[in-house]
N, C-alpha and C positions, 0 to 999 in steps of 0.2 A: 289870112285876113289882110286886107290892104291897109298899109300905113296911112295912105291918103284918106280912106274912109274913117279910120280911127281918129285922125287929126281933125276931120270935119265934124265928127260926132261927139267925141269925148271932151268935156270941158269941166273944170272945177272953178266955179266963179262964186265968190262970197260964200253964202250958206247953201250952195247947190252943187251937187255932183251929177253931171249929165253923162250917163253912159258908164258901164262897168268894164273899163279897159285899163291898160297899163297897171299902175299901182292899185287900182280898184278891181282888177280882173277877177279876183276870187270872190267878189260879191255876185258875179254872174253864175247862172246855172251851168255854164260851160267852164267855169273855173275849177281849180283843184278842190279836192275834198271828197273822200268816200262818205257814203251815207247809208245808214241802216233804215230800211222801211219795210214794215210788216214781215220781219224775220229774215230778210235778205240784205246783203251789203252790196250796194251798187257803186260803181266807180265814179259816179257824178250825180249831182242833183237832177240833171236833165234825164239821165238814164232811169233814175228812180221814179221821177214824175211820169215819164212816158210809159214805163212798165205798169204803173198803177191804172192806166187806161183800160187794162184787161183784168178780168178776174181769173183767167186761166193761168195756173201756176207754171205751165210749160212755156207759155208766151212770156211771162214775167222773167223767167230764168234766162231767156235769150238776151235780155237787156244787161245782164251781168257782164257781158263781154264787149259792149258797145262803147265807143267814144261818144262824147256828147253830140257831135254832129250826126253820127250814125244813129244814135238813139232818137234824135229829133226826126230824122228821115223815116225810120222804121215806125215811130209813133204815129205817123200819118197813115200807116197801113193797118194799124190795129183795129179790130172791130171793137168799138167803144162799148163799155159796160153801160147798161141802161140809165144809171143814175149819174153819169159822168158830169153833165152840165151842172147838176146840183152840188156835187162834191169837189169839183176840180180846185176851187180856191182853198178849201180846207186841206186837200192833199198837198198842194203846193206849200201851204203854211207848215204842215207837219214835216215835209221833206226838208225844207230850208231850216226849220228849227232843229231837227235832228242833226243836220250837218253842223250848224253853229254850236250846238250843245257838245258835240264830240270832236271838234277840230279847233284847238286853241288858237292857231294862227288865223283862222277865218273869224273866230269870235273877237279876237283882238283887232283885226282889221275893221270889222263892223263897229266895234266900240270906238275905234279911233276916228270915226266919222262924226263923233260928237252929236250935235243937233242938226247937222246938215240934211237938207232935203235930198233924198236918193231917188234918182230918176233913171229908169232903164231905157235911156235914149238909144234908138237903133236906126239902122238904115235898111233893114229887111222888111219893114212894114208892119211890125207887131204893135197894134194899137190896144191890145188887151193887157198883156203883161208889161208892156212898155209904152213908149211915146215915139211916134214917127212924124217928122215934120211938125212938131208942136202939138200933135193930136194923139190922145191915148189915155187909157185909164191908169196906167202905171201900177198895176196890181203887184208885180214883183217888188217894186220900190216900196209900196205901202207895207207889204209883208215884212220886208227887211227892217223898215223903221219900227214896226210894231214889236218885232223880236228884239231889236236893239233897245227899245224902251223898257222891255221886261228885264233885260240884263243889267241895265244901268243901275238899278237899285240894289242889285245883289253882287256886283262885281266891281272891284277897284281896278282902274286902268294903271 
């Protein structure tokens, strides 16, 4: 990862966190934190999410060994399950929630963001899960904020 790209993308300004880098790296699906999803423990949220694109248990098991970058690459090659477009947001929510539920450091990091707006600002063009050049749905950011809001009432920082 280029330090120049991180510097140009990652900003913490007022009540906004733009990009999940440096001290906010573990909010990213490429960050640390094993996650259990449907009976398997994946090395990252990215690996779990990409594995869920398939219903084939053997395909899913392959993702147990992948780095986040390799999982993203291999996820592009998976034959998508028929209902993928309908369930992908819920899959991401469950994967991220399971990770936050079971990783104290990540949960504390998320809670430490308080009420800040979390935006998955990126330079690789993702306008669905993030924001690229000011345009995007920021679905990952919205999922993280929803999970944070659920924890706020039950956890003391």
